[in-house]
C-alpha positions as CSV (number, residue, x, y, z in Angstrom):
1,X,167.5,142.4,140.2
2,X,164.6,140.7,138.6
3,X,161.0,141.5,137.9
4,X,158.4,141.5,140.7
5,X,155.7,138.9,140.6
6,X,152.6,138.2,142.7
7,X,153.3,136.2,145.8
8,X,151.4,132.9,145.1
9,X,152.1,131.6,148.6
10,X,150.2,134.6,150.0
11,X,147.4,133.8,147.6
12,X,147.3,130.2,148.8
13,X,147.2,131.5,152.4
14,X,144.2,133.7,151.4
15,X,142.4,130.6,150.1
16,X,143.2,128.7,153.3
17,X,141.8,131.6,155.4
18,X,138.6,131.4,153.3
19,X,138.3,127.7,153.8
20,X,138.8,127.8,157.5
21,X,136.3,130.6,157.8
22,X,133.7,128.8,155.7
23,X,134.0,125.6,157.6
24,X,133.9,127.4,161.0
25,X,130.8,129.2,159.9
26,X,129.2,125.9,158.7
27,X,129.7,124.4,162.1
28,X,128.8,127.6,164.1
29,X,125.9,128.7,162.0
30,X,124.2,132.0,162.7
31,X,122.8,130.8,166.0
32,X,125.8,129.1,167.7
33,X,127.7,125.9,167.6
34,X,125.9,123.2,165.5
35,X,122.7,125.3,165.4
36,X,121.5,123.8,162.1
37,X,121.8,120.3,163.5
38,X,120.4,121.1,166.9
39,X,117.4,123.0,165.5
40,X,116.4,120.2,163.3
41,X,116.6,117.7,166.2
42,X,115.0,119.9,168.8
43,X,112.3,121.9,166.9
44,X,111.5,120.2,163.6
45,X,110.4,116.8,165.0
46,X,113.8,115.1,164.4
47,X,114.0,113.6,167.8
48,X,111.1,113.9,170.2
49,X,112.0,112.6,173.6
50,X,113.4,113.7,177.0
51,X,117.0,112.8,176.0
52,X,117.1,115.2,173.1
53,X,118.0,118.1,175.3
54,X,120.8,116.1,177.0
55,X,122.1,115.0,173.6
56,X,122.1,118.6,172.4
57,X,124.0,119.8,175.5
58,X,126.6,117.0,175.0
59,X,126.9,117.7,171.3
60,X,127.5,121.4,172.0
61,X,130.2,120.5,174.5
62,X,131.9,118.2,172.0
63,X,131.9,120.9,169.3
64,X,133.4,123.6,171.5
65,X,137.0,122.3,171.3
66,X,136.5,122.1,167.5
67,X,135.5,125.7,167.4
68,X,138.6,126.6,169.4
69,X,140.7,124.7,166.8
70,X,139.1,126.7,164.0
71,X,139.9,129.9,165.9
72,X,143.5,128.8,166.3
73,X,143.8,127.8,162.7
74,X,142.4,131.1,161.6
75,X,144.8,133.0,163.7
76,X,147.8,131.1,162.5
77,X,146.9,131.3,158.8
78,X,145.9,135.0,159.1
79,X,149.2,135.8,160.9
80,X,151.1,134.0,158.1
81,X,149.1,135.8,155.4
82,X,149.8,139.2,157.0
83,X,153.5,138.4,157.2
84,X,153.8,137.9,153.5
85,X,154.5,140.7,150.9
86,X,152.1,141.0,148.1
87,X,154.8,140.8,145.5
88,X,158.2,139.0,145.4
89,X,161.1,138.8,143.0
90,X,160.5,136.4,140.1
91,X,163.4,134.2,141.4
92,X,161.7,133.8,144.8
93,X,160.0,130.4,145.5
94,X,156.8,132.2,146.4
95,X,156.5,133.5,142.8
96,X,156.0,129.9,141.5
97,X,154.3,128.4,144.6
98,X,152.1,125.5,143.4
99,X,149.5,125.2,146.3
100,X,149.1,123.5,149.5
């Protein structure tokens, strides 16, 4: 029947989940979408003028679809990861998967 081996495709999916999560967190920050950028512009003297607030509002609006894309990517990769067994037979293509 063949020896069981770790599912390397599942491992690659786990790495992809980590990357999606890290990038989403980088954009979202602890205080919402683009917070690190907006904070520097609005409160640290990066842009002192009446239009800064309008720009921040527009920036947030443009980032929102990207956040939705990150959420969708996370869901798809997470679903694929959960659908994979941890181990596969050594003859299975997932036992020798070389990455994405």
